[in-house]
VMD Tcl script that draws the C-alpha trace (Angstrom):
set ca {
  {0.00 0.00 0.00}
  {1.32 3.43 -0.91}
  {1.31 6.34 1.49}
  {2.21 9.93 0.70}
  {5.97 9.19 0.72}
  {5.76 5.91 -1.23}
  {4.86 5.91 -4.90}
  {3.86 2.71 -6.70}
  {4.56 2.33 -10.41}
  {2.73 -0.62 -11.81}
  {2.37 -3.41 -9.32}
  {5.97 -4.24 -8.57}
  {7.94 -0.96 -8.53}
  {8.03 1.16 -5.39}
  {9.65 4.58 -5.03}
  {10.20 5.73 -1.44}
  {11.26 9.22 -0.42}
  {10.48 10.78 -3.80}
  {7.39 12.72 -2.67}
  {9.33 16.00 -2.37}
  {10.72 15.83 -5.92}
  {9.18 18.33 -8.36}
  {6.90 17.14 -11.17}
  {9.35 17.49 -14.07}
  {12.11 15.66 -12.20}
  {9.64 12.98 -11.14}
  {8.76 12.30 -14.79}
  {12.45 11.72 -15.54}
  {12.76 9.43 -12.50}
  {9.73 7.40 -13.66}
  {11.17 7.03 -17.17}
  {14.61 5.98 -15.90}
  {13.14 3.41 -13.50}
  {10.65 2.15 -16.10}
  {13.36 1.72 -18.73}
  {15.54 -0.10 -16.20}
  {12.74 -2.50 -15.24}
  {12.09 -3.30 -18.91}
  {15.80 -3.90 -19.49}
  {16.27 -6.32 -16.59}
  {12.91 -7.89 -17.40}
  {14.26 -8.96 -20.78}
  {16.98 -10.87 -18.93}
  {14.41 -12.55 -16.70}
  {15.78 -10.84 -13.58}
  {12.78 -8.70 -12.68}
  {10.20 -9.61 -10.07}
  {10.17 -6.32 -8.19}
  {12.12 -3.15 -7.52}
  {12.26 -0.72 -4.61}
  {14.18 2.54 -4.93}
  {14.69 4.72 -1.86}
  {15.84 8.35 -1.93}
  {17.48 10.05 1.03}
  {18.59 13.67 0.93}
  {21.76 13.65 3.01}
  {22.83 17.31 2.96}
  {19.87 19.45 2.08}
  {21.12 22.90 1.19}
  {20.01 25.07 -1.67}
  {22.00 24.22 -4.83}
  {24.18 21.66 -3.02}
  {21.93 18.76 -2.11}
  {23.53 15.35 -1.77}
  {21.26 12.48 -2.77}
  {21.63 8.92 -1.52}
  {19.84 6.26 -3.58}
  {19.27 2.67 -2.44}
  {18.07 0.17 -5.04}
  {16.65 -3.24 -4.13}
  {16.02 -5.61 -7.03}
  {14.04 -8.79 -6.50}
  {14.47 -11.55 -9.05}
  {14.80 -15.31 -9.41}
  {14.28 -15.80 -5.68}
  {17.08 -13.42 -4.71}
  {17.30 -9.87 -3.40}
  {20.05 -7.65 -4.77}
  {21.03 -4.35 -3.15}
  {23.12 -1.39 -4.27}
  {23.47 2.25 -3.38}
  {24.98 5.41 -4.80}
  {25.44 9.01 -3.73}
  {25.73 12.16 -5.78}
  {24.82 15.81 -6.14}
  {22.82 15.09 -9.29}
  {19.68 13.07 -8.59}
  {19.54 11.46 -12.03}
  {23.20 10.46 -12.09}
  {22.93 8.92 -8.61}
  {19.77 7.05 -9.64}
  {21.38 5.74 -12.82}
  {24.52 4.69 -10.91}
  {22.53 2.80 -8.25}
  {20.44 0.98 -10.87}
  {23.52 0.00 -12.88}
  {25.21 -1.27 -9.73}
  {22.26 -3.41 -8.69}
  {22.02 -4.82 -12.23}
  {25.73 -5.73 -12.23}
  {25.39 -7.38 -8.82}
  {22.43 -9.45 -10.02}
  {24.23 -10.53 -13.19}
  {27.36 -11.41 -11.19}
  {25.53 -13.50 -8.60}
  {23.27 -15.25 -11.11}
  {26.24 -16.06 -13.38}
  {27.52 -18.33 -10.61}
  {24.37 -20.45 -10.89}
  {24.63 -21.07 -14.65}
}
mol new
graphics top color blue
foreach p $ca { graphics top sphere $p radius 0.5 }
foreach p [lrange $ca 0 end-1] q [lrange $ca 1 end] { graphics top cylinder $p $q radius 0.2 }
display resetview
């Protein structure tokens, strides 16, 4: 169930901590996360995704964003995080890291 700080995209993607992001930035976040879920879905890795945003140092023009990505797939949970001053770069970095971790772990089972 979604509350005001949790946003559900589809049935298996949850964004937490993104409620304070402006509308235009939120559209970019939705597109990045949606594209990522389609990409990992083609590899059969996608059962669910939770992305959490934490603003570490909130100052005007110098925010520091911390992103935690949790990917659920093939009975496993994969975690990764990234920090950065640019929200979109930190989000992209966290999603790439969690994808690499999933591919690395699942390659051991082949």
